[in-house]
VMD Tcl script that draws the C-alpha trace (Angstrom):
set ca {
  {6.58 10.13 21.23}
  {3.60 11.51 19.34}
  {3.66 14.15 16.75}
  {1.76 16.38 19.05}
  {4.54 15.97 21.81}
  {7.23 16.69 19.17}
  {5.60 19.85 18.05}
  {4.97 20.91 21.62}
  {8.66 20.25 22.45}
  {9.61 22.39 19.57}
  {7.94 25.34 20.76}
  {4.48 24.99 19.13}
  {1.76 26.06 21.40}
  {-0.71 23.52 19.86}
  {-0.58 21.31 16.81}
  {-1.21 23.31 13.72}
  {-4.86 22.68 12.28}
  {-7.02 23.91 9.54}
  {-10.78 23.68 9.34}
  {-12.01 21.82 6.22}
  {-15.32 22.56 4.38}
  {-17.30 20.38 6.71}
  {-15.97 22.40 9.76}
  {-13.90 19.56 11.00}
  {-10.36 20.30 11.96}
  {-7.61 18.78 9.64}
  {-4.15 18.48 10.72}
  {-1.89 20.88 8.83}
  {0.37 18.36 7.33}
  {-2.73 16.47 5.86}
  {-4.01 19.60 4.20}
  {-0.83 21.13 3.02}
  {-0.53 18.96 -0.23}
  {-3.94 20.09 -1.16}
  {-2.71 23.68 -1.15}
  {0.03 22.79 -3.81}
  {-2.69 21.56 -6.26}
  {-3.97 24.94 -7.34}
  {-0.63 26.50 -8.33}
  {0.32 23.27 -10.16}
  {-3.04 23.23 -12.09}
  {-2.92 26.94 -12.89}
  {0.79 27.25 -13.75}
  {2.09 23.94 -15.10}
  {1.28 22.06 -18.28}
  {2.65 19.05 -16.29}
  {-0.82 19.01 -14.49}
  {-2.60 17.50 -17.66}
  {0.09 14.74 -17.58}
  {-0.50 14.18 -13.83}
  {-4.25 13.95 -14.31}
  {-3.96 11.49 -17.24}
  {-1.82 9.23 -15.07}
  {-4.06 9.58 -11.99}
  {-1.06 11.01 -10.10}
  {-2.33 12.90 -7.13}
  {-0.46 15.92 -5.56}
  {-0.40 13.99 -2.29}
  {1.26 11.05 -3.96}
  {4.57 13.14 -4.66}
  {4.39 16.06 -2.21}
  {3.51 14.42 1.06}
  {7.10 13.33 1.92}
  {8.42 16.84 0.69}
  {6.15 18.51 3.31}
  {6.81 15.87 6.02}
  {10.68 15.83 5.71}
  {11.18 19.48 4.36}
  {13.20 17.95 1.44}
  {15.65 16.32 3.62}
  {15.10 12.95 1.74}
  {15.18 14.76 -1.62}
  {18.14 17.33 -1.63}
  {21.77 16.82 -0.58}
  {22.23 17.81 3.20}
  {23.71 21.28 2.41}
  {20.75 22.25 0.28}
  {18.22 20.73 2.63}
  {19.63 22.59 5.59}
  {19.17 25.87 3.61}
  {15.53 24.88 3.03}
  {15.25 24.27 6.86}
  {16.85 27.48 7.68}
  {14.31 29.38 5.59}
  {11.52 27.28 6.79}
  {12.36 28.33 10.41}
  {12.62 31.94 9.46}
  {9.67 32.32 6.94}
  {7.38 29.38 7.61}
  {5.86 26.85 5.33}
  {5.76 28.91 2.14}
  {9.24 27.88 1.25}
  {8.12 24.35 0.86}
  {5.65 25.46 -1.66}
  {8.13 27.65 -3.53}
  {10.70 24.79 -3.55}
  {8.13 22.22 -4.69}
  {6.94 24.27 -7.47}
  {10.49 25.09 -8.55}
  {11.28 21.35 -8.51}
  {8.31 20.53 -10.77}
  {9.04 23.43 -13.15}
  {12.73 22.48 -13.19}
  {12.02 18.79 -14.01}
  {8.89 19.15 -16.00}
  {10.11 17.79 -19.38}
  {11.55 14.63 -17.69}
  {8.47 13.88 -15.66}
  {6.13 14.42 -18.83}
  {7.83 11.40 -20.30}
  {7.17 8.93 -17.38}
  {4.22 6.82 -16.39}
  {2.72 6.94 -12.89}
  {5.26 4.51 -11.41}
  {8.19 6.46 -12.91}
  {6.83 9.82 -11.67}
  {6.47 8.43 -8.19}
  {9.98 7.22 -8.08}
  {11.38 10.37 -9.82}
  {9.68 12.89 -7.48}
  {11.34 11.17 -4.52}
  {14.77 11.57 -5.90}
  {14.25 14.35 -8.16}
  {17.38 15.91 -9.31}
  {18.27 19.47 -8.37}
  {20.89 19.97 -10.97}
  {20.96 19.48 -14.54}
  {23.63 17.51 -16.50}
  {24.81 20.90 -17.67}
  {25.31 21.99 -14.15}
  {22.54 24.68 -13.65}
  {20.99 24.52 -10.20}
  {17.37 24.58 -9.20}
  {16.36 26.79 -6.31}
  {19.61 27.40 -4.65}
  {23.15 28.04 -5.41}
  {25.86 26.38 -3.10}
}
mol new
graphics top color blue
foreach p $ca { graphics top sphere $p radius 0.5 }
foreach p [lrange $ca 0 end-1] q [lrange $ca 1 end] { graphics top cylinder $p $q radius 0.2 }
display resetview
């Protein structure tokens, strides 16, 4: 079953697309990681480290957007993200992504590209002290 079929069966009238600068349509999930680049660049010192390691936004955020954090968070938290996504739309994914990066910035700054790649796919959502990023259970 194609992605288009899944989206149509889920109630979307058409596959979400954006037009890029060349006027060509780009599927939404390909364009979304690029939208996270600007807030990361403007708000996080971590961006300098990402650039020095050639660590692109799409290298860590694509799976977040494609899975809505189901592979990152424990199931109870992931279902909260999904519920908010169904109610508010894609904006929750940006907010949670930025919160995760801010919350784990110090740890990520210590890693090389490979370490950052692994860490962003299993990024912790609670600190050793017990404070929680993004949600309370």
